[in-house]
N, CA, C and O atoms as a MOPAC input file, in Angstrom:
PM7 MOZYME 1SCF
protein

 N      0.85200 1    -1.17200 1     0.00000 1
 C      0.00000 1     0.00000 1     0.00000 1
 C      0.89600 1     1.23300 1     0.00000 1
 O      1.80200 1     1.33400 1     0.82800 1
 N      0.66100 1     2.16300 1    -0.90600 1
 C      1.46800 1     3.38500 1    -0.91600 1
 C      1.28900 1     4.18000 1     0.37600 1
 O      0.19200 1     4.23900 1     0.93000 1
 N      2.35800 1     4.78200 1     0.84200 1
 C      2.30900 1     5.55500 1     2.07800 1
 C      1.40700 1     6.77500 1     1.96000 1
 O      0.92400 1     7.29100 1     2.96800 1
 N      1.18000 1     7.23900 1     0.73800 1
 C      0.34600 1     8.41800 1     0.52700 1
 C     -1.14800 1     8.10000 1     0.60100 1
 O     -1.96900 1     9.01700 1     0.63000 1
 N     -1.50000 1     6.85400 1     0.63100 1
 C     -2.90400 1     6.43500 1     0.61200 1
 C     -3.59200 1     6.76100 1     1.94500 1
 O     -2.99900 1     6.62100 1     3.01500 1
 N     -4.83700 1     7.19100 1     1.85700 1
 C     -5.61400 1     7.45700 1     3.06500 1
 C     -5.70200 1     6.19600 1     3.91700 1
 O     -5.85800 1     5.09600 1     3.38600 1
 N     -5.60500 1     6.35000 1     5.21300 1
 C     -5.75000 1     5.22900 1     6.13600 1
 C     -4.45300 1     4.56000 1     6.54400 1
 O     -4.45800 1     3.69500 1     7.41900 1
 N     -3.33600 1     4.94100 1     5.92700 1
 C     -2.06000 1     4.30500 1     6.24900 1
 C     -1.68800 1     4.51900 1     7.71100 1
 O     -1.24600 1     3.58600 1     8.38100 1
 N     -1.86200 1     5.73100 1     8.20400 1
 C     -1.47500 1     6.00000 1     9.59500 1
 C     -2.32100 1     5.19300 1    10.57200 1
 O     -1.82800 1     4.75300 1    11.61100 1
 N     -3.58800 1     5.00100 1    10.23800 1
 C     -4.45200 1     4.18000 1    11.09800 1
 C     -4.05900 1     2.71500 1    11.02500 1
 O     -4.01400 1     2.02900 1    12.04600 1
 N     -3.77500 1     2.23200 1     9.81800 1
 C     -3.41100 1     0.83000 1     9.63600 1
 C     -2.16700 1     0.46700 1    10.43800 1
 O     -2.11800 1    -0.57500 1    11.09100 1
 N     -1.16000 1     1.34100 1    10.38100 1
 C      0.09600 1     1.04300 1    11.05800 1
 C      0.19400 1     1.63600 1    12.45800 1
 O      1.17600 1     1.42100 1    13.16900 1
 N     -0.83100 1     2.38100 1    12.84000 1
 C     -0.88900 1     2.96500 1    14.18500 1
 C      0.33300 1     3.83500 1    14.48600 1
 O      0.96800 1     3.70100 1    15.53200 1
 N      0.64500 1     4.73100 1    13.54100 1
 C      1.75900 1     5.66300 1    13.71900 1
 C      1.31600 1     7.05200 1    13.29300 1
 O      0.34000 1     7.20900 1    12.56000 1
 N      2.04100 1     8.05300 1    13.75700 1
 C      1.77000 1     9.43200 1    13.37100 1
 C      2.18400 1     9.63900 1    11.92000 1
 O      3.06100 1     8.94000 1    11.41300 1
 N      1.55600 1    10.59400 1    11.25700 1
 C      1.82500 1    10.86400 1     9.84700 1
 C      3.29800 1    11.15500 1     9.59000 1
 O      3.83100 1    10.74700 1     8.55800 1
 N      3.96500 1    11.84800 1    10.50400 1
 C      5.36900 1    12.18100 1    10.28300 1
 C      6.30400 1    11.00500 1    10.53000 1
 O      7.50300 1    11.11500 1    10.27100 1
 N      5.79200 1     9.88700 1    11.02200 1
 C      6.60900 1     8.70300 1    11.27900 1
 C      6.43900 1     7.61300 1    10.22300 1
 O      7.25500 1     6.69500 1    10.14000 1
 N      5.39100 1     7.71200 1     9.42500 1
 C      5.02600 1     6.60600 1     8.53900 1
 C      6.10700 1     6.29200 1     7.50500 1
 O      6.29400 1     5.12300 1     7.17000 1
 N      6.81100 1     7.27600 1     6.99800 1
 C      7.81700 1     7.04100 1     5.96100 1
 C      9.19800 1     6.73500 1     6.52000 1
 O     10.13500 1     6.52100 1     5.75100 1
 N      9.34300 1     6.71000 1     7.81900 1
 C     10.65400 1     6.50600 1     8.42100 1
 C     11.24200 1     5.13200 1     8.22200 1
 O     12.46200 1     4.96800 1     8.25600 1
 N     10.39700 1     4.14300 1     8.01500 1
 C     10.89100 1     2.79400 1     7.80900 1
 C      9.84700 1     1.94500 1     7.10900 1
 O      8.66400 1     2.28600 1     7.08200 1
 N     10.29700 1     0.84100 1     6.54600 1
 C      9.41800 1    -0.11700 1     5.89200 1
 C      8.42800 1    -0.64200 1     6.92000 1
 O      8.80500 1    -0.94000 1     8.05400 1
 N      7.17200 1    -0.75500 1     6.53100 1
 C      6.15000 1    -1.27600 1     7.44300 1
 C      5.35000 1    -2.35300 1     6.73500 1
 O      5.15400 1    -2.29400 1     5.52100 1
 N      4.89100 1    -3.33100 1     7.49200 1
 C      4.14600 1    -4.44500 1     6.91400 1
 C      3.15100 1    -4.97600 1     7.92900 1
 O      3.41300 1    -4.99900 1     9.13100 1
 N      2.01000 1    -5.40100 1     7.42200 1
 C      1.06100 1    -6.15800 1     8.21900 1
 C      1.13700 1    -7.58000 1     7.68000 1
 O      0.84600 1    -7.82200 1     6.50800 1
 N      1.52500 1    -8.51500 1     8.53000 1
 C      1.69800 1    -9.90000 1     8.09600 1
 C      0.34100 1   -10.53700 1     7.82600 1
 O     -0.68600 1   -10.00300 1     8.24500 1
 N      0.32400 1   -11.67500 1     7.13000 1
 C     -0.95100 1   -12.36100 1     6.88400 1
 C     -1.73000 1   -12.67200 1     8.16800 1
 O     -2.95600 1   -12.77800 1     8.13800 1
 N     -1.02200 1   -12.81700 1     9.29100 1
 C     -1.70500 1   -13.09700 1    10.56000 1
 C     -2.19500 1   -11.82200 1    11.24800 1
 O     -2.86000 1   -11.88800 1    12.28100 1
 N     -1.85600 1   -10.63200 1    10.65900 1
 C     -2.31000 1    -9.37300 1    11.22200 1
 C     -1.29700 1    -8.67700 1    12.11800 1
 O     -1.58000 1    -7.60100 1    12.64700 1
 N     -0.13100 1    -9.26800 1    12.29600 1
 C      0.91500 1    -8.65600 1    13.10600 1
 C      1.53700 1    -7.49000 1    12.34300 1
 O      1.82000 1    -7.60900 1    11.15100 1
 N      1.74700 1    -6.37600 1    13.01600 1
 C      2.38800 1    -5.21000 1    12.41500 1
 C      3.87100 1    -5.23700 1    12.73800 1
 O      4.26000 1    -5.32800 1    13.90200 1
 N      4.69400 1    -5.15800 1    11.70600 1
 C      6.14000 1    -5.15700 1    11.88100 1
 C      6.72800 1    -4.00900 1    11.06800 1
 O      6.11300 1    -3.52200 1    10.11900 1
 N      7.92400 1    -3.58800 1    11.45600 1
 C      8.55800 1    -2.48000 1    10.73400 1
 C     10.06500 1    -2.67700 1    10.72200 1
 O     10.61400 1    -3.49300 1    11.46200 1
 N     10.72000 1    -1.90200 1     9.85700 1
 C     12.17100 1    -1.94100 1     9.77100 1
 C     12.69700 1    -3.29000 1     9.32300 1
 O     12.13800 1    -3.92100 1     8.42600 1
 N     13.78100 1    -3.72700 1     9.95900 1
 C     14.40800 1    -4.99600 1     9.60200 1
 C     13.44700 1    -6.16500 1     9.81500 1
 O     13.51300 1    -7.16000 1     9.09400 1
 N     12.56300 1    -6.05000 1    10.79200 1
 C     11.59200 1    -7.12000 1    11.04300 1
 C     10.61700 1    -7.24400 1     9.87300 1
 O     10.22000 1    -8.35300 1     9.51600 1
 N     10.22900 1    -6.11600 1     9.27500 1
 C      9.35000 1    -6.14400 1     8.10200 1
 C     10.08100 1    -6.74100 1     6.90800 1
 O      9.51200 1    -7.52700 1     6.15200 1
 N     11.33200 1    -6.36800 1     6.74600 1
 C     12.12100 1    -6.91600 1     5.65100 1
 C     12.24400 1    -8.42900 1     5.78500 1
 O     12.13700 1    -9.15500 1     4.79700 1
 N     12.46500 1    -8.89500 1     6.98700 1
 C     12.55000 1   -10.33600 1     7.22700 1
 C     11.20700 1   -11.01800 1     6.97000 1
 O     11.16800 1   -12.12000 1     6.42300 1
 N     10.10400 1   -10.37000 1     7.36000 1
 C      8.77600 1   -10.93500 1     7.11200 1
 C      8.50800 1   -11.04800 1     5.61100 1
 O      7.88900 1   -12.01300 1     5.16300 1
 N      8.96800 1   -10.07300 1     4.83700 1
 C      8.83200 1   -10.14200 1     3.38200 1
 C      9.66700 1   -11.29800 1     2.83300 1
 O      9.21300 1   -12.03700 1     1.95900 1
 N     10.87700 1   -11.45100 1     3.34300 1
 C     11.72500 1   -12.57200 1     2.92700 1
 C     11.03800 1   -13.90300 1     3.19900 1
 O     11.14500 1   -14.83700 1     2.40400 1
 N     10.34000 1   -13.98800 1     4.30900 1
 C      9.63500 1   -15.22600 1     4.66200 1
 C      8.53000 1   -15.54100 1     3.65900 1
 O      8.24400 1   -16.70900 1     3.39800 1
 N      7.90900 1   -14.51000 1     3.09800 1
 C      6.81300 1   -14.70000 1     2.14300 1
 C      7.29400 1   -15.02700 1     0.73500 1
 O      6.50800 1   -15.50700 1    -0.08000 1
 N      8.56700 1   -14.77900 1     0.43000 1
 C      9.10700 1   -15.02100 1    -0.90800 1
 C     10.01100 1   -16.25100 1    -0.87700 1
 O     11.07900 1   -16.21700 1    -0.26500 1
 N      9.59400 1   -17.33600 1    -1.52900 1
 C     10.36000 1   -18.58800 1    -1.44500 1
 C     11.84700 1   -18.45000 1    -1.75100 1
 O     12.66600 1   -19.09300 1    -1.09400 1
 N     12.21200 1   -17.63900 1    -2.71800 1
 C     13.62500 1   -17.50300 1    -3.07000 1
 C     14.43800 1   -16.84200 1    -1.95300 1
 O     15.64500 1   -17.06400 1    -1.85200 1
 N     13.78600 1   -16.03400 1    -1.11700 1
 C     14.48300 1   -15.33100 1    -0.03600 1
 C     14.28300 1   -15.97600 1     1.33500 1
 O     14.88200 1   -15.54500 1     2.32000 1
 N     13.45300 1   -16.99100 1     1.39700 1
 C     13.15800 1   -17.63000 1     2.68300 1
 C     14.40400 1   -18.13100 1     3.42500 1
 O     14.41700 1   -18.09600 1     4.65600 1
 N     15.45100 1   -18.59500 1     2.73000 1
 C     16.65300 1   -19.02400 1     3.47900 1
 C     17.25700 1   -17.91700 1     4.34700 1
 O     17.91200 1   -18.21300 1     5.34700 1
 N     17.04900 1   -16.65800 1     3.98500 1
 C     17.56200 1   -15.56400 1     4.81400 1
 C     16.93200 1   -15.56300 1     6.20100 1
 O     17.53900 1   -15.08700 1     7.16100 1
 N     15.72300 1   -16.09200 1     6.30800 1
 C     15.07100 1   -16.12700 1     7.62000 1
 C     15.80100 1   -17.09200 1     8.55800 1
 O     15.75800 1   -16.92800 1     9.77800 1
 N     16.46200 1   -18.08400 1     7.99300 1
 C     17.25000 1   -19.00400 1     8.82300 1
 C     18.46700 1   -18.29000 1     9.40500 1
 O     18.82800 1   -18.51000 1    10.56100 1
 N     19.09500 1   -17.43700 1     8.60100 1
 C     20.24400 1   -16.67200 1     9.09500 1
 C     19.84100 1   -15.74200 1    10.23900 1
 O     20.60500 1   -15.52200 1    11.17900 1
 N     18.63400 1   -15.20600 1    10.14100 1
 C     18.15300 1   -14.27400 1    11.16900 1
 C     17.98000 1   -14.94900 1    12.52400 1
 O     17.89700 1   -14.27200 1    13.54800 1
 N     17.92600 1   -16.26300 1    12.53400 1
 C     17.76900 1   -17.00100 1    13.80100 1
 C     19.08100 1   -17.16900 1    14.55500 1
 O     19.08400 1   -17.56700 1    15.71900 1
 N     20.19100 1   -16.86700 1    13.89500 1
 C     21.47800 1   -16.99300 1    14.56700 1
 C     21.56700 1   -15.97100 1    15.70200 1
 O     21.04100 1   -14.86500 1    15.58300 1
 N     22.22800 1   -16.33600 1    16.79600 1
 C     22.33600 1   -15.39700 1    17.92100 1
 C     22.94200 1   -14.05800 1    17.49000 1
 O     24.00400 1   -14.01500 1    16.86800 1
 N     22.26500 1   -12.99500 1    17.82500 1
 C     22.74300 1   -11.65900 1    17.51700 1
 C     22.45400 1   -11.16100 1    16.11400 1
 O     22.68300 1    -9.98800 1    15.82000 1
 N     21.95300 1   -12.02800 1    15.24100 1
 C     21.73500 1   -11.64300 1    13.84800 1
 C     20.69900 1   -10.53100 1    13.70700 1
 O     20.89500 1    -9.60900 1    12.91600 1
 N     19.61800 1   -10.60100 1    14.44800 1
 C     18.58300 1    -9.56600 1    14.31300 1
 C     19.04800 1    -8.24200 1    14.90600 1
 O     18.66800 1    -7.18300 1    14.40700 1
 N     19.84700 1    -8.27700 1    15.94300 1
 C     20.38400 1    -7.02400 1    16.48100 1
 C     21.25700 1    -6.33400 1    15.43500 1
 O     21.18500 1    -5.11700 1    15.26900 1
 N     22.07500 1    -7.10600 1    14.73600 1
 C     22.91600 1    -6.55700 1    13.67000 1
 C     22.03300 1    -6.07000 1    12.51800 1
 O     22.25700 1    -4.98500 1    11.98300 1
 N     21.03900 1    -6.86100 1    12.13700 1
 C     20.14600 1    -6.48600 1    11.03300 1
 C     19.38600 1    -5.20300 1    11.35700 1
 O     19.25100 1    -4.33300 1    10.49600 1
 N     18.89400 1    -5.07600 1    12.57400 1
 C     18.16800 1    -3.86100 1    12.97100 1
 C     19.07400 1    -2.63300 1    12.96100 1
 O     18.66600 1    -1.56300 1    12.51000 1
 N     20.29400 1    -2.78400 1    13.45400 1
 C     21.24300 1    -1.66400 1    13.45400 1
 C     21.59300 1    -1.25800 1    12.02100 1
 O     21.64600 1    -0.06900 1    11.70600 1
 N     21.83100 1    -2.24100 1    11.15800 1
 C     22.14300 1    -1.94800 1     9.75900 1
 C     20.95500 1    -1.28300 1     9.07100 1
 O     21.13100 1    -0.34300 1     8.29500 1
 N     19.75200 1    -1.76600 1     9.35200 1
 C     18.55700 1    -1.17100 1     8.74300 1
 C     18.42000 1     0.29200 1     9.16700 1
 O     18.16000 1     1.16000 1     8.33300 1
 N     18.59600 1     0.56500 1    10.45600 1
 C     18.48600 1     1.95000 1    10.93600 1
 C     19.50300 1     2.86200 1    10.24800 1
 O     19.19200 1     4.00000 1     9.89600 1
 N     20.69600 1     2.35900 1    10.06700 1
 C     21.74200 1     3.15300 1     9.41200 1
 C     21.36100 1     3.46500 1     7.96300 1
 O     21.48700 1     4.60700 1     7.52100 1
 N     20.90200 1     2.47200 1     7.23700 1
 C     20.49700 1     2.67100 1     5.84200 1
 C     19.27300 1     3.58700 1     5.77700 1
 O     19.21400 1     4.47700 1     4.92800 1
 N     18.30200 1     3.37900 1     6.66100 1
 C     17.08400 1     4.19000 1     6.65100 1
 C     17.38800 1     5.66100 1     6.91900 1
 O     16.76500 1     6.54200 1     6.32600 1
 N     18.33500 1     5.92700 1     7.80300 1
 C     18.70500 1     7.31700 1     8.08800 1
 C     19.36700 1     7.97700 1     6.88400 1
 O     19.23500 1     9.18600 1     6.69000 1
 N     20.07500 1     7.19700 1     6.07900 1
 C     20.83300 1     7.75300 1     4.95400 1
 C     20.00900 1     7.85800 1     3.66700 1
 O     20.39900 1     8.58500 1     2.75300 1
 N     18.90600 1     7.16600 1     3.57800 1
 C     18.15100 1     7.16900 1     2.31900 1
 C     17.35300 1     8.45000 1     2.15700 1
 O     17.08700 1     9.16400 1     3.12400 1
 N     16.98100 1     8.72300 1     0.93500 1
 C     16.18600 1     9.89900 1     0.61600 1
 C     14.98900 1     9.46200 1    -0.20800 1
 O     15.10700 1     8.61500 1    -1.09400 1
 N     13.86000 1    10.03200 1     0.08100 1
 C     12.63100 1     9.74500 1    -0.65700 1
 C     12.58600 1    10.67300 1    -1.86300 1
 O     12.68400 1    11.89100 1    -1.71500 1
 N     12.44000 1    10.10500 1    -3.05300 1
 C     12.45800 1    10.89900 1    -4.27600 1
 C     11.15500 1    11.64800 1    -4.51800 1
 O     11.14900 1    12.69300 1    -5.16800 1
 N     10.07100 1    11.12700 1    -4.00600 1
 C      8.76400 1    11.74400 1    -4.24700 1
 C      8.18800 1    12.30800 1    -2.96700 1
 O      8.20800 1    11.63600 1    -1.93700 1
 N      7.67500 1    13.52900 1    -3.00700 1
 C      7.02900 1    14.08300 1    -1.81500 1
 C      5.73700 1    13.32500 1    -1.51500 1
 O      5.07300 1    12.82700 1    -2.42400 1
 N      5.40100 1    13.24700 1    -0.27000 1
 C      4.15800 1    12.58800 1     0.12800 1
 C      3.23400 1    13.60400 1     0.78900 1
 O      3.63200 1    14.73200 1     1.08100 1
 N      2.02300 1    13.19300 1     1.01500 1
 C      1.07600 1    14.04400 1     1.73900 1
 C      1.42600 1    14.08300 1     3.21800 1
 O      0.83700 1    14.86200 1     3.96800 1
 N      2.36600 1    13.26600 1     3.64800 1
 C      2.70400 1    13.13900 1     5.06700 1
 C      3.99100 1    13.86200 1     5.41500 1
 O      4.78600 1    13.35300 1     6.20600 1
 N      4.21500 1    15.03600 1     4.84400 1
 C      5.36500 1    15.80400 1     5.27900 1
 C      6.46900 1    15.96700 1     4.26800 1
 O      7.53500 1    16.47600 1     4.61100 1
 N      6.25600 1    15.55300 1     3.03100 1
 C      7.24300 1    15.79700 1     1.98400 1
 C      8.33400 1    14.74900 1     1.95100 1
 O      8.37100 1    13.84300 1     2.78400 1
 N      9.22500 1    14.88500 1     0.97500 1
 C     10.31500 1    13.94200 1     0.80700 1
 C     11.33800 1    14.08500 1     1.90300 1
 O     11.36900 1    15.09200 1     2.61100 1
 N     12.18200 1    13.07000 1     2.04400 1
 C     13.19800 1    13.07500 1     3.08200 1
 C     14.49300 1    13.56200 1     2.54600 1
 O     15.47700 1    13.63600 1     3.28300 1

């Protein structure tokens, strides 16, 4: 769902200025995840990427993945302005 779509802030239960800060997903079971956890949930849904979910089970792997995701998210720029506060 595009972040600019009406209802996104309600769906993800976040403020409008926070919605574009990181990848967000609602899993098939209804769980809301974001950041590296959302990326991992997407990997779980795609058979070709599912082996990455096994790596995430290694001790400390998710802590490293979350830190790396935060670093990349802080450095990225949004090319298109949104109704939720403009591009980054």
